[in-house]
N, C-alpha and C positions, 0 to 999 in steps of 0.2 A: 445624657452619661455616654462617656465613648467605651466602645464594647473593648473587653481584653485583645478578642482578637476576631476577624472576621474567618468564617471558613467558606470555602468554595469549590463547592463538588460539580458533579456532572451535570446535575438537574437541580439546582440550587443554592443561593448564597443567604448564609444565616450568622446571624451575631452571636457571641457567646461573652455573656459579662460576668465579671467573675468581682467579687467584694465580699466587705461584711456589712450586715444589716439591709441586702437588697429586698426580700422579703416584701415587706411595705414597700416597697417601689417599683412592683411588679405591674401594676396598672398603668404606668405613666411609661415603659417601657414594651409593652407588647401592642401598642394601635394595630387593634382588631378592625375588621370590616363589617362585623355583624354582632349577631349576639356570645356571649362568653360564658363558657362552660368552664366553671372550675371541679377537674376532677381529683379524688383524693377518698382517704380511708377517713373513717370515723375520727381516731386517734388526732391524726394530721390534723383535722379541720378543727377539734378541741383545743389545739396546741397553736395553731397559727390564725385560726378567724378566717376573715373575708380578706384574702390576697388579692383579690379586683372589685373594687365595690361595684355593686348591681349585677353581679355576675350569678347566675343558678349555681348550685350546687349540687353533683353527684357523687356519690359516696359509693365507693366497695371495699369490698373484704381485703383485708390484708394479709399475704405468708403466700410462701411459694405455690403452697398446692391452691391457690387461688391461682393461679396465672394459667387460665385453661381457655378455650372457645367458649363455654359457657358464660365466662366473668366477661369476657369481649361483647358476645351477644346481648348480656343484660345490659352494659354500657350503650350499646346500639340502641335498645331498645328505650331505655332512658332517654334517651335524644331524640328519640322519635315523639315521645309523648311528650314532651316540653317543648316541642314545636322547630327545631334544631333544620336549620337551613343550609343552603352548600356556603352562605358566606360564615358562617359560625366560626367560631374561635376555641378549643380544646386549649384549656392552660391546666397540664397535668403537674399537681403536688406530690412529691413522693420519692420513695427509693426506686432500685430498678424494676422489681415487680410491678409495682405500679406504673413508672414509668413506661414499661416495656406492654403489659394488657392493655392501658388505657391508649396508649398510645398506638397499638395496633389497631384499636377500634375505631379510632379516629380517623387511620389511614385508610381503613375502606368504608367508613359509614359515606355513603351519597359518592362515593369513591374517591372520597379523600377530603377532610377539610383542615383548615390552617391549627400548625399543633406546636403550641409551646412547652418546655419543659422548665419545671423548678424542680432541680434532683435536689432532696434534702437527705441523701445518706451521702457518705464520701466515698461509695463504689459507685453509685450514680453519678456523681460530679464528674469523676473521674475517670470515669466508662462509660456505662448503658444510655447515658443521655447526648454522646458525640457521636456524631456520625450517620445518625438516619436510619439505622437497625432497630427494627421491633418483631417481637414474637410473642407466643406462646408456648405453652408443654404441650406435648403427647406424652401418654403412658409410656410409648418406645424410647423416647427421649428425649431432651430440653432444646427449645426453642426450634422444634423442625416445623412451626407452623408461623411464618412471618411473612415481612414486608422489608422494604427498604423504602423510607418515605424520611425525607429530612426536614424538620424544624423548620418554623419562624426564627425561634431564638432558642437560646437556653441560659436561665438565668441561674447563676450558683452562689449562693448566699454561705459564706465560709461560716459564718457566725453561727448557722444551726448546728455545726459540727461538734461546739464545744459540750453543749450535752449529750452526744449520742452514747449508748452502752456501749464498753471496751470491746464487745465480739463485732459489732458495725462498723467501727472504726477500722479493726483488726482487716477485717473483711474488705472494704476499699483500699488499705493498705497493702496487702497483698496485687490489688489489681495494679496499682501505682508501680510498685517495685516492678510488675512483670514491664510496664513500660521502659523503665530504665535500662532493664536486660535487653529489649528490643531496638532500641534507639536513641538513649541519653543516658551514658555514662555518669555523666554529673547528677542525674534522678538516681540511680544506684549507689552512689555516694554518699547522698543525703541521708540513705536509710543504712550503708556501711558504717558511717562514722559518726553520725547521729550526736545531740539531737539536732531537730532540725523544727523548720517553721513549717507548721501546718498549710497556712497560704501558699507557700513559695512551694510545697510538693505538689499541692492542687494543679497551681497554675504549668508548671512542670512535664505533671502527667497529662494535662490538655493539650499543650502542644505537641507531644508524642503522637497521641491519639490525632490531631486535627493534620496534623502533616501527613500522617497515612490516610487517613479517610477522602482529602483532599486528592491525594493522587489517584485513588481508586477507591470508588464509592459502592462499587458492588462486587467486592471480593473475587476481582478477578486474578488477581496476583497480590499485589505487596500489601492490603491490608489481610491477608493470608495470617500475616505476622503478629497480629493481633490474638491469635487463637494459640499462641504459646501456652504450653500448662494445660488446656481447653478439653483437649481430647480425653485425656486420662482424666482430667476431673469433671466432665461431663458424665462420662462412666459410672465414678464414684457417686456423683448425686442420684443417676438414676436407679442403679444399683439399692439406695437409702432410701428412694421414694423421696428426694427432696427432702430430706429432715435430717438432723442431727448436727451437721457442719454447714456454717456458710458456706456459698458460694465461694468467695475469698479464700478461706480457708482451703478448700477441694482444689482452687487452683495453686494454692502454696504446694499441694502434696502432686497435682499434675504437673508441676515445673520440676519437679525434683524426681519423679517419675521420667519424665523425657528428657532430664539431663543423663538419667542412667542409661538411657537409650543411645542418647549421642556420644557417651564416651565410649560405649560398647563398639560405635560405629568408628571410632576415631576423628569425629567433627569437634568435640571439646575435650580439651584438655582437662585430665581429672584433677589438677589444682583449683583450675578456674570454678569445675564443677562444685567442690569442695566449699571454694567460696562463696558461691552463689548459696550451697544449701546452708552453710554460715548463717549469714544474713538472714535467710527464710526463718531459719528455725531459731535464731534471736528473738522473733517475736511470737514464739512459742503458738502456733497454728494448733487448735484443738485436732488429735487424731482421729481418721474415722475408728466406729466400733470395725470389728469382726467382718471382713468381706467376702462373700464367694469370687472367688477370681473369675471365673466363667461367668457371672453375671456382669460383673464389671465391663468384660471383654466384649460379651455380647450385647452391650450397650453402647461401644465406639463403634457398633459395626454403622451406627445410624448416623455418627458425625457428619455433619454437613460437610465439610470440607473435602470429604471421599468423593473419586470420579470411578465411575463403573466399578472395575473390582479392586481399583487402587486405592490404598490407604496412606492419607494423605497428614502428616504430623510437622509442627515445627521446633526446630532444634537451635541452641547457640552455638555460637563458634567461639564466643567470646563476651563480657558485658560488653552491648552496645552493637553487635551484629548477629545475626539470626537469619538460617535459612528456612526454605519450605522445601519438604523431601518427600517427593509422591510415589515412593517403593516401599513402604514399610509394611513390614509382616506384621501377620498376627502373631507369631514366634516373638517378636519383638516387642509389641505391645505389653504382651501378657508377661514379659521380663521388666520393664517399667511398670507394671502393676505391682508385681512383686519387688519391687523397692521401696513401694510406699504402704503396702498391706501386711 
């Protein structure tokens, strides 16, 4: 099968397969060197069965509260107990939490074994499975413990999206919408004018991220654009202890908060901010429960983009163009938080 695209990063080149009913073809696409370990949740194992014939199956608990070093360590322990060697391959089947946690474990096990992502949520297909960023959470913030570790392949079966619960599909849509704002007006147009073909949206969103991570693997410059909306979003998630709203919904509100700051700074015309907000709200993201501004603000202090005493945020100038700003003040972030809470 011909890949949808090939991503070339500084440290690796890997194929991305996108299409319908690929779950049953994973075995023929991965080309393992040694023993294969499929890492997934109990629910997904029951749903998809043996995605790779003859593979060992490792089951982890699903949910953001399990995206921890403890879970990653449990995976490492299971790999050791089952005799995994340096030529082993981890085929990770699941959404962002499973992909991040199991992928991180694969990246540190024996200094790294081959990794294949089989994302089963829209959020994972358009975002977290692409680019090689892997992380687990810390009580002080989201994704603070992690590594850059490109996979051997990504296999995105869009047919599995047909049965996603509505809130999970929406979570991924907001990340895809973000991709349109930072780099592809035609992707934004899909959401603005709808209805749209889901497969077309997935491919456009993957291409936006692929182009960025190919140019900047380790978030030195361009890749920081992918964090549009995430500064305030991660603060909201940490303040809620990762419960109550999905990651994508937090990003939706984070984009609105970032836009408020951008308008105040004169970077973004008010009518363009209103246009973006209108599209975001059309898809009805769940509002976060009452939040303490100080708690959200404190969580943003641990944002990975920050350097030294500087606070870094991404702001749009217009749909399709964003900039990274490195002198954002605490007062400005508080202003953005107030705009959405």
